[in-house]
C-alpha positions as CSV (number, residue, x, y, z in Angstrom):
1,X,34.3,-76.3,17.4
2,X,33.2,-76.6,21.1
3,X,31.1,-78.9,22.9
4,X,28.2,-77.8,24.8
5,X,30.1,-77.6,27.7
6,X,32.8,-75.8,26.4
7,X,30.9,-73.4,25.0
8,X,28.8,-73.0,28.4
9,X,32.0,-72.0,30.4
10,X,33.2,-69.7,27.7
11,X,29.7,-67.9,27.8
12,X,30.3,-67.7,31.5
13,X,33.7,-66.6,31.3
14,X,32.8,-64.0,28.6
15,X,29.6,-62.5,31.1
16,X,31.3,-62.8,34.0
17,X,34.9,-61.3,33.5
18,X,35.5,-57.4,34.0
19,X,36.6,-56.1,31.1
20,X,36.0,-53.0,32.0
21,X,38.8,-53.3,34.3
22,X,41.0,-54.7,31.7
23,X,40.2,-51.4,29.7
24,X,40.1,-48.6,32.4
25,X,44.2,-50.1,33.0
26,X,44.9,-50.2,29.5
27,X,43.9,-47.0,28.4
28,X,45.3,-45.5,31.5
29,X,48.9,-46.9,30.1
30,X,48.3,-46.2,27.0
31,X,48.8,-50.1,26.1
32,X,48.1,-50.3,23.0
33,X,47.8,-53.5,20.7
34,X,49.7,-52.5,17.2
35,X,46.7,-53.2,14.9
36,X,44.5,-51.7,16.9
37,X,45.5,-49.3,19.3
38,X,44.3,-49.7,23.0
39,X,41.2,-52.0,22.3
40,X,37.3,-51.6,22.8
41,X,35.9,-53.6,25.1
42,X,34.0,-55.2,22.0
43,X,37.6,-56.2,20.9
44,X,39.1,-57.4,25.1
45,X,35.6,-60.0,24.5
46,X,36.9,-61.1,21.1
47,X,40.4,-61.7,21.9
48,X,38.9,-63.3,25.0
49,X,37.0,-65.7,23.2
50,X,39.6,-66.9,20.4
51,X,42.5,-67.8,23.7
52,X,39.6,-69.5,25.5
53,X,39.0,-71.5,22.1
54,X,42.3,-71.8,20.8
55,X,43.5,-73.0,24.3
56,X,40.6,-75.9,24.5
57,X,41.4,-76.8,21.5
58,X,45.6,-77.4,22.3
59,X,44.5,-78.6,25.5
60,X,42.6,-81.6,23.4
61,X,45.8,-82.8,21.6
62,X,47.7,-85.4,23.1
63,X,50.4,-83.9,24.0
64,X,49.2,-81.7,26.5
65,X,49.1,-83.6,30.1
66,X,46.6,-81.9,32.2
67,X,46.6,-77.6,31.2
68,X,47.5,-75.4,28.3
69,X,47.5,-71.4,28.2
70,X,47.4,-69.0,25.8
71,X,48.3,-65.9,25.9
72,X,48.7,-62.2,24.0
73,X,48.0,-58.6,24.8
74,X,47.6,-59.0,28.4
75,X,45.1,-61.8,28.0
76,X,46.0,-65.5,29.1
77,X,43.3,-68.2,29.1
78,X,43.6,-71.4,30.6
79,X,42.0,-75.0,30.3
80,X,42.1,-77.7,32.2
81,X,41.6,-81.5,31.0
82,X,41.2,-84.9,32.9
83,X,42.7,-87.8,32.4
84,X,40.2,-89.0,29.6
85,X,41.1,-85.7,27.7
86,X,37.8,-83.7,27.7
87,X,37.9,-79.9,29.0
88,X,37.1,-79.6,33.0
89,X,37.7,-75.7,33.2
90,X,39.0,-72.4,31.4
91,X,40.5,-69.9,33.4
92,X,40.5,-66.4,31.9
93,X,42.8,-63.0,33.4
94,X,44.3,-60.0,32.8
95,X,47.9,-60.6,33.1
96,X,49.8,-57.0,34.3
97,X,53.1,-58.2,34.8
98,X,54.8,-61.4,35.5
99,X,58.3,-63.0,36.6
100,X,59.6,-66.5,36.4
101,X,62.6,-68.0,37.6
102,X,64.2,-71.6,37.2
103,X,66.8,-71.1,39.9
104,X,69.8,-70.9,37.6
């Protein structure tokens, strides 16, 4: 269950994030989800809300130091908390590609 400030952040992100752009890219690339094919804008929004809520939930655990992200289907949500365990910021992104290296 989200507290008022957390819900406000989620609502602000969902209201302002460019889901149309995500949909257009996915449609152009024929990027489909296993259960639905190319997701609709509503499905993208529902997935984003789920990712944001899950990131908040995980970030509140004691094992997480300062941030936590949840990602699936190109949608990545990150929750940041302060030293008191309070969620202070949320970040939502649509990840088309990425690469990491640890130098080995």
